[in-house]
C-alpha positions in Angstrom: -32.1 223.4 101.4 -28.5 224.4 101.7 -26.8 222.7 104.6 -23.5 224.4 104.3 -24.4 226.8 107.1 -25.3 224.0 109.4 -22.0 222.3 108.7 -20.3 225.4 110.1 -22.1 225.4 113.4 -19.8 224.6 116.3 -21.2 221.4 117.7 -19.5 220.2 120.9 -19.9 216.8 122.4 -20.3 216.8 126.2 -18.5 214.2 128.3 -20.6 211.1 129.3 -20.7 212.5 132.8 -22.0 215.9 131.6 -24.5 214.2 129.3 -25.8 212.1 132.2 -26.2 215.2 134.4 -28.1 217.1 131.8 -30.3 214.1 131.0 -31.1 213.6 134.7 -32.0 217.2 135.0 -34.3 217.1 132.0 -36.0 214.1 133.5 -36.5 215.9 136.8 -38.0 218.9 134.9 -40.4 216.6 133.0 -41.5 215.0 136.3 -42.0 218.4 138.0 -44.1 219.6 135.0 -46.4 216.6 135.4 -46.6 217.2 139.2 -47.4 220.9 138.6 -50.3 220.0 136.4 -51.9 217.9 139.2 -51.5 220.5 142.0 -54.2 223.0 142.7 -52.6 225.0 145.5 -51.1 228.2 144.1 -48.1 228.4 146.4 -47.1 224.8 145.8 -47.4 225.3 142.0 -45.3 228.5 142.5 -42.6 226.5 144.3 -42.5 223.9 141.5 -42.2 226.6 138.8 -39.3 228.1 140.7 -37.6 224.8 140.9 -38.1 224.2 137.2 -36.6 227.6 136.4 -33.6 226.9 138.6 -33.1 223.5 136.9 -33.4 225.1 133.5 -30.8 227.7 134.5 -28.6 224.8 135.6 -28.8 223.2 132.2 -27.8 226.5 130.6 -24.8 226.6 132.8 -23.8 223.1 132.0 -24.1 223.8 128.2 -22.0 227.0 128.6 -19.4 224.9 130.4 -19.4 222.3 127.5 -18.7 225.2 125.1 -16.2 226.9 127.4 -18.0 230.2 127.1 -16.7 233.3 128.9 -18.8 235.5 131.1 -19.1 238.1 128.3 -20.2 235.4 125.8 -22.8 234.2 128.3 -24.1 237.7 128.9 -24.4 238.2 125.1 -26.4 235.0 124.8 -28.7 235.9 127.7 -29.0 239.5 126.4 -27.4 241.0 129.5 -24.8 243.2 127.9 
C-alpha cells in the first residue's frame, strides 16, 4: 500500500482542552446509547436519540473549529452547498 497520500492529509492536533471536551462528549454519547437500549418507552428513546444527535453535531463543530474551517467549507463537507 502506498502511504504517500496519507502523509499529505492535513492532520491537526487539538488543544488539550478541546481534546478533553471531545472525549467527554463521546463518553456521554456512549452512555446515552447504553441507556437507549434499556428504555422501552418510545418518547423517552426519541429524546435520547435527539440528545445524541445534538452531541454528535457538537463534536462536528469542535472538529471544524480545530481545523479553522469557514462556513463555506463546513457547508461543502455537510453537503449543504
